[in-house]
N, C-alpha and C positions, 0 to 999 in steps of 0.2 A: 381457412385451410380445411381440407377434407382428410379422411383417412388415407385415400389414395395419394394425395399430395404429400402427406407425411411419409408414407412408405417410399415414394420416389426420392424424397430428400434424403432419407436414411440410407437408401441403397447407393445414391450418388456419393454420399459422405464416406461410405465404406470403401470407395475406391482410393481415398486419401486418408489413411489412418491418423495422420497428424491432426485431423479435425475432431477427434474423439477423445474426450477426457473421462477418466474414471475417478470420481471423487473418493476421498477417504471414507466417507460414509458408505459408499458402495462396497468397498472392500471389507469394511467391518461387518456390514449386514450380510453380504453374500457368503462370507466365511462362516457365519453362524448358521445360515439357512441351507447352503449348498457347499459343503466341504469339497475342496479340490477344484472349484469353478475358477477358470482362468480368463485372462483377457482374450485369448483365442476362442474360448467358449462364447464369450460375449460378442465377439466379432461375428462368429458363425450365426449366432442368434439374430444379430442385426441384419445380416445378409439374407437369411432364410426365413426369419420369423414373420408373423402376420401382425399388423397393427389391429388391435382388438378393441380400441376405445376411440371415441371421437376426440380430436385435439381440444385441449382445454388451455385457454390463454391465462398466463400468470402475470398479472399487472406488477406484482412485486419483483419478479425476476425477468420480466420482458421476454418470455419464451412460451412456446407451446409444449405441453406434455401429453404424451400418448403412452399407452401400454402396448408392449410387443410380446407376443407369446410364441413359443416354438419348442421343438423337441431337441434336446441335447443329450450328450452321453450321460448326463445326470438326471435325465427325465424331462418332463414338461416343465418349462420355466417361463415365468412372466417377469419382465423388467419394465421399468418406467424410463422413457427416453424424453429428455428435455431438448427441444430443438430451438436453438438461438440463431438470430440473424446478425451477421457482422458485415458491414459495408457491402461487399459483393460476394460474401461467402456464408456458409452455414456451419454450425458446430453442434455437436450433441454431447450431452452428459447422461450417463445411465445410472440408474438406481435399482436395487432389487425391489420387487413389489411386496 
């Protein structure tokens, strides 16, 4: 997988928000680092942000992780996006960097 592949997958997933999960760890960390950051902010970052790291395969979690950076109402934010493959679909989980 390349950065461009990851960006295309993330953009296509954004068209169906049911495929995006926000882990409890995400909300704990993001509230500490970016007070007021919401799922709408995260979605906008996924839609408009730039993949800034090469995809890294996680053998433990069977997914690729990339960093996505973009400008939000809260300033420039970087999040980690885990891209998982399910049968004929993709899903993402996001974490604050």
